[in-house]
C-alpha positions in Angstrom: 19.8 -5.6 7.9 19.0 -8.3 6.4 17.9 -12.1 8.5 20.7 -13.8 6.8 23.8 -11.8 8.0 22.1 -11.9 11.9 21.9 -15.4 11.6 25.4 -15.7 10.0 26.8 -13.6 12.8 25.5 -15.9 15.2 27.3 -18.7 13.7 30.8 -17.0 13.0 30.4 -15.9 17.0 30.2 -20.0 17.8 33.1 -20.6 15.1 35.5 -17.7 16.5 35.0 -19.4 20.0 35.4 -23.2 19.4 31.1 -23.5 20.3 28.1 -25.2 18.2 24.9 -22.8 17.9 23.9 -25.1 21.2 27.2 -24.3 23.7 27.0 -20.9 22.1 23.8 -20.5 23.7 24.3 -22.7 26.3 27.1 -19.9 27.3 24.8 -17.1 27.4 22.5 -18.9 30.0 20.2 -19.6 26.9 18.2 -22.7 26.4 20.3 -24.9 24.1 18.1 -24.8 21.1 17.6 -21.2 20.9 20.5 -20.6 17.8 19.6 -24.1 16.1 19.2 -24.3 12.8 15.9 -25.8 13.3 14.9 -22.6 15.3 15.4 -20.4 12.6 12.1 -20.8 10.2 8.5 -20.9 12.2 6.1 -23.9 11.5 4.3 -21.6 9.1 7.5 -21.0 6.8 7.7 -18.0 7.9 11.4 -16.2 9.2 11.9 -16.3 12.9 14.8 -13.9 13.8 16.9 -14.4 16.7 15.1 -12.6 19.9 16.7 -9.1 21.5 17.2 -10.6 24.4 19.2 -13.3 23.1 21.5 -11.2 21.2 22.1 -8.8 24.1 23.1 -11.7 26.1 25.4 -12.7 23.5 27.0 -8.5 23.4 26.7 -9.3 27.1 29.1 -12.5 27.4 31.7 -11.9 25.0 32.0 -7.3 26.1 31.3 -6.6 22.4 29.3 -4.2 20.7 26.0 -4.7 18.5 28.3 -3.4 15.1 31.1 -6.2 15.9 28.7 -8.5 16.4 27.5 -8.0 13.0 30.8 -7.1 11.1 30.9 -10.9 11.6 28.5 -11.5 8.6 29.7 -11.0 5.0 26.7 -8.4 4.6 27.7 -5.9 6.2 26.9 -3.9 3.1 23.6 -3.1 4.6 25.0 -1.2 7.1 23.5 2.1 6.9 20.2 0.3 6.0 20.0 -1.5 9.3 20.7 1.8 11.4 18.9 4.1 13.8 20.0 7.8 14.6 22.0 8.0 17.4 23.3 10.4 20.1 24.9 10.2 23.2 22.7 11.4 26.7 24.9 14.6 27.1 24.4 15.4 24.1 20.6 15.7 23.6 19.9 19.7 23.4 17.4 22.2 22.4 18.5 21.6 18.9 17.2 18.4 18.8 14.6 18.6 21.1 11.0 17.6 19.2 9.5 19.5 16.8 5.9 18.5 16.1 6.0 15.5 18.2 8.9 14.4 16.7 13.1 13.7 17.7 15.2 15.8 15.5 17.0 13.7 14.3 18.5 14.4 11.2 22.1 15.1 11.6 22.9 12.8 14.3 25.6 9.3 13.9 23.9 6.4 13.0 24.4 3.0 15.1 23.6 -0.6 13.9 20.0 -2.4 15.5 18.5 -5.7 14.5 15.2 -4.7 14.7 15.7 -1.7 12.4 12.5 0.8 12.0 12.1 4.2 11.5 10.4 5.1 14.9 13.8 3.6 16.9 16.8 6.0 17.6 19.3 5.4 20.5 21.1 7.5 23.6 24.0 6.7 24.7 24.7 7.1 28.7 27.9 9.3 29.2 27.4 9.5 32.5 26.9 8.4 35.7 23.9 10.1 36.6 21.5 6.9 36.6 24.6 4.6 37.9 23.8 1.6 39.0 20.9 1.0 36.4 22.3 2.5 33.7 26.1 3.1 33.4 28.2 5.0 31.6 28.1 3.4 28.4 25.0 1.8 28.2 22.8 2.0 25.4 19.2 3.0 25.3 17.0 2.2 22.2 14.1 4.4 22.2 10.7 4.0 20.4 8.5 7.2 19.1 5.7 5.3 18.6 5.1 2.8 20.9 2.4 2.1 23.6 3.4 3.0 27.5 2.2 1.0 30.3 2.8 0.6 33.9 6.4 -0.1 34.5 8.0 1.0 31.5 11.1 3.0 31.5 10.8 5.9 29.4 12.5 9.5 28.3 10.8 12.5 28.9 11.3 15.8 27.0 10.1 18.8 29.5 9.3 22.4 27.9 12.2 24.0 29.8 15.0 21.7 28.0 15.9 19.0 30.4 15.4 15.2 29.7 14.1 13.3 32.5 15.0 9.0 32.0 11.9 7.5 34.7 9.5 4.6 35.0 6.0 5.3 34.5 3.5 4.5 36.8 0.3 6.0 35.5 -1.6 9.2 34.2 -4.3 11.5 34.5 -5.9 14.2 33.1 -3.4 16.9 34.6 0.1 14.9 35.8 2.2 12.2 35.2 3.4 10.5 37.8 6.5 8.1 37.7 9.5 7.0 39.9 13.2 7.1 39.8 14.5 4.1 38.0 16.7 3.7 40.8 13.9 4.0 43.4 10.9 3.3 42.7 9.6 3.3 45.7 8.9 6.8 45.7 6.4 8.5 43.7 7.1 11.6 41.8 4.2 14.4 39.7 5.3 15.6 36.5 2.6 18.3 35.6 1.2 17.7 31.7 1.7 21.1 30.7 5.0 20.8 31.2 5.8 18.4 29.0 6.9 18.0 25.5 7.3 14.3 24.8 7.3 10.7 26.2 9.2 8.1 24.6 9.4 4.2 25.9 12.9 2.9 26.4 12.5 -0.7 24.7 15.6 -1.9 24.9 18.9 -1.6 26.8 22.4 -2.6 26.2 24.4 -3.3 29.9 
């Protein structure tokens, strides 16, 4: 995925709706200068990518997927190189459970994502188990290699084959303390011995 293509998609989206980059930013509830061309290069001359939060605002406002957004750019030939593994939550099972502390995602589908990294993968919530925080169709971008801190939302893979989406509180030598993502007032404990792997949710598309 190319830097120029992402910014081109921003410009094309603004043009499609008769807006300037500033108008697009205002419509999304962002600072008016967020998408200005003057903000696309850092003071040190390095390229500045639009933040994931600002792109997510655009997807929400216009009710489009990232694939539809990126397709506005002429550079969609980069699609496969800018994609990460993708699976529906209900399809996660023992066949793609962690092996040697890594997700077995070789045969998963692919989904475009602007911050393409080999350690990222995507899960689509296709049930109402985590409503109202995560609705049907919510896309979770998960990192296999990310520090986990208090308040982070995580995907927990248990040894018995079950999967939990929880909020991390703290860890002791023998237990993981978490809360329900929709009811953070009540803490729960999970034995460390029962956990196969914990990955952090780094981005959510509502």
